C-alpha positions as CSV (number, residue, x, y, z in Angstrom):
1,M,-110.3,-48.5,21.7
2,S,-112.6,-45.5,21.1
3,W,-111.5,-42.2,19.5
4,N,-111.9,-40.3,22.8
5,N,-109.4,-42.8,24.5
6,L,-107.0,-42.7,21.5
7,L,-106.8,-38.9,21.5
8,Q,-106.7,-38.5,25.3
9,P,-103.3,-37.7,26.7
10,N,-102.5,-39.3,30.1
11,L,-100.9,-36.0,31.2
12,I,-101.0,-32.5,29.9
13,L,-98.2,-30.1,30.8
14,E,-98.7,-26.4,30.8
15,G,-95.8,-24.9,29.0
16,S,-93.0,-26.7,27.1
17,V,-91.3,-30.0,27.5
18,L,-88.9,-28.2,29.8
19,N,-91.6,-28.4,32.5
20,L,-91.3,-32.2,32.5
21,T,-89.2,-32.7,35.6
22,P,-87.4,-35.7,37.0
23,D,-90.1,-35.7,39.8
24,I,-92.9,-36.1,37.2
25,V,-90.9,-38.9,35.5
26,Q,-90.5,-40.7,38.8
27,K,-94.1,-40.1,39.9
28,Y,-95.5,-41.9,36.9
29,R,-92.8,-44.6,37.1
30,L,-91.5,-43.9,33.6
31,K,-88.3,-45.5,32.6
32,G,-88.1,-44.1,29.0
33,L,-89.2,-41.1,27.0
34,V,-89.8,-41.0,23.3
35,L,-89.6,-37.3,22.3
36,D,-91.0,-35.7,19.3
37,V,-88.7,-33.0,17.8
38,D,-90.5,-30.3,15.8
39,E,-92.2,-27.9,18.1
40,T,-91.7,-30.2,21.1
41,L,-88.0,-29.7,21.5
42,V,-87.2,-26.9,19.0
43,P,-89.2,-24.6,16.8
44,I,-89.9,-26.1,13.4
45,R,-87.4,-24.0,11.4
46,V,-84.6,-24.1,14.0
47,A,-81.8,-26.6,13.6
48,A,-80.0,-26.0,16.9
49,T,-80.8,-26.8,20.4
50,S,-81.0,-24.3,23.2
51,P,-78.8,-24.3,26.2
52,E,-82.0,-24.8,28.3
53,L,-82.9,-27.9,26.3
54,Q,-79.4,-29.3,26.6
55,Q,-79.6,-28.8,30.4
56,W,-83.1,-30.4,30.5
57,V,-81.8,-33.5,28.7
58,E,-78.9,-33.8,31.2
59,Q,-81.4,-33.5,34.1
60,I,-83.7,-36.2,32.7
61,R,-81.1,-38.6,31.4
62,P,-80.4,-40.2,34.8
63,Y,-84.1,-41.0,35.3
64,A,-85.2,-42.2,31.8
65,K,-83.8,-43.5,28.6
66,L,-84.4,-40.9,25.8
67,W,-85.1,-41.4,22.1
68,L,-86.1,-38.9,19.5
69,V,-88.7,-40.0,17.0
70,S,-89.7,-37.4,14.3
71,N,-91.9,-37.3,11.3
72,N,-89.4,-34.9,9.7
73,L,-87.4,-36.4,6.9
74,S,-84.3,-34.1,7.2
75,E,-81.4,-36.2,8.2
76,G,-79.2,-33.0,8.5
77,R,-81.6,-31.2,10.8
78,I,-83.0,-34.1,13.0
79,G,-79.6,-35.9,13.0
80,G,-77.9,-32.6,14.0
81,I,-80.3,-32.0,16.8
82,A,-80.0,-35.6,18.1
83,R,-76.2,-35.5,17.9
84,S,-76.1,-32.2,19.8
85,L,-78.1,-33.8,22.6
86,N,-76.2,-37.1,22.3
87,L,-79.5,-39.0,21.7
88,P,-80.5,-41.8,19.4
89,Y,-83.2,-41.0,16.8
90,F,-85.5,-42.1,14.1
91,L,-86.7,-39.7,11.4
92,G,-89.5,-40.2,8.9
93,A,-91.7,-41.9,11.5
94,A,-95.0,-41.1,9.8
95,K,-96.8,-40.9,13.2
96,P,-99.5,-41.9,14.0
97,S,-97.8,-45.0,12.6
98,R,-96.5,-47.1,15.4
99,R,-93.5,-48.7,13.6
100,K,-90.7,-46.4,14.7
101,L,-92.1,-45.9,18.1
102,R,-92.2,-49.7,18.6
103,D,-88.5,-49.8,17.4
104,A,-87.5,-47.1,19.9
105,I,-89.2,-48.9,22.7
106,K,-87.6,-52.2,21.7
107,A,-84.2,-50.5,21.6
108,M,-84.8,-49.1,25.1
109,N,-85.6,-52.7,26.2
110,L,-88.6,-51.5,28.2
111,P,-92.3,-52.4,28.2
112,A,-94.5,-49.8,26.4
113,H,-96.4,-48.8,29.6
114,Q,-93.1,-47.6,31.2
115,V,-92.3,-45.4,28.2
116,A,-93.9,-42.0,27.6
117,M,-94.6,-40.5,24.2
118,V,-94.0,-36.8,24.7
119,G,-95.2,-34.4,22.0
120,D,-97.2,-31.4,21.0
121,R,-99.7,-33.0,18.6
122,L,-102.8,-35.0,19.4
123,F,-103.2,-36.6,16.0
124,T,-99.6,-37.8,15.6
125,D,-97.8,-38.0,19.0
126,V,-100.7,-38.8,21.4
127,L,-102.6,-41.0,18.9
128,A,-99.5,-43.1,18.1
129,G,-98.5,-43.5,21.8
130,N,-101.9,-44.5,22.9
131,R,-102.2,-47.0,20.1
132,L,-99.1,-48.7,21.6
133,G,-100.2,-48.5,25.2
134,M,-97.6,-45.9,26.1
135,F,-98.1,-43.2,28.7
136,T,-98.8,-40.1,26.6
137,I,-97.7,-36.5,27.6
138,L,-99.0,-33.5,25.6
139,V,-96.9,-30.4,25.9
140,E,-97.4,-26.9,24.5
141,P,-95.5,-26.3,21.2
142,I,-92.3,-24.4,21.2
143,I,-92.9,-21.9,18.5
144,H,-90.4,-19.6,16.8
145,P,-90.9,-16.0,18.1
146,E,-91.9,-14.8,14.6
147,V,-94.6,-17.5,14.3
148,A,-95.8,-17.0,17.9
149,L,-97.5,-13.8,17.0
150,R,-99.9,-15.8,14.8
151,S,-102.4,-18.4,16.0
152,H,-101.5,-22.1,15.9
153,P,-104.2,-23.3,13.5
154,V,-103.2,-27.0,13.3
155,R,-103.1,-27.5,17.0
156,N,-106.4,-25.5,17.5
157,F,-108.1,-27.7,14.8
158,E,-106.8,-30.9,16.5
159,V,-108.2,-29.9,19.8
160,W,-111.6,-29.0,18.3
161,V,-111.9,-32.3,16.3
162,S,-110.7,-34.4,19.3
163,E,-113.4,-32.8,21.5
164,I,-116.1,-33.5,18.9
165,L,-114.9,-37.1,18.9
166,G,-115.3,-37.3,22.6
167,A,-111.8,-36.7,23.9
168,S,-111.3,-34.1,26.5
169,I,-108.2,-32.0,26.8
170,T,-109.0,-32.1,30.4
171,P,-106.4,-34.6,31.4
172,K,-107.1,-38.0,32.9
173,T,-104.6,-37.0,35.6
174,R,-104.1,-33.5,36.8
175,R,-102.6,-30.7,34.7
176,V,-99.1,-29.9,35.8
177,R,-97.8,-26.3,36.0
178,K,-94.2,-25.3,36.4
179,G,-93.2,-25.4,40.0
180,N,-95.6,-28.1,41.0
C-alpha cells in the first residue's frame, strides 16, 4: 500500500468527534468504533469528560461497539476517562503499531472493515487504522482553550508531509459538516 493510501482518511469530519452522528455510523455500515483519547475525546491535559462527550457516547452506543485505544501511558488519566464513559480501553498503544487496535477489534468480535479508527492524527490514528483495513475517520482535535490560541504545529506538519507523500486531505468520501 502506498503512502498516499496509508495516510488518506476515508472520512474527514469538520469539527470534533461530537459531529460523528448515529446516521454517519449507519451510513458507512460501521459496527464498532476505536476511539483515540488525547485531543480526540478530551484536551491533552484534561482528565475529565465533558457532559457533551458523555451524551455523545450514549447516543452512539446503541449503534456501535466502542473501545478506547490511546498512546498515553497514564493509567490514572486514561483509565479514569474510560471508566467515566463506561468503556473498555487500552493504553500505551504506540500507534501506528497495529497490535492494540487488533486486540480491540478482536474483543469487539467484528471484522476490521466494519470498525472505524477515529482520531485526530494522520501519522498515528489514520496510519494505524489503514494498515489494518479499518475505516478511518479524521476529526479536528479538541484543544484546551489556553492552547487553542496558539497554532497546532504537529497537526500542521502531518498534513504538510502527508500531502508531499501524495495523500490528500481532501477525503475519498465527502467532508461532513455538523447538521448534514
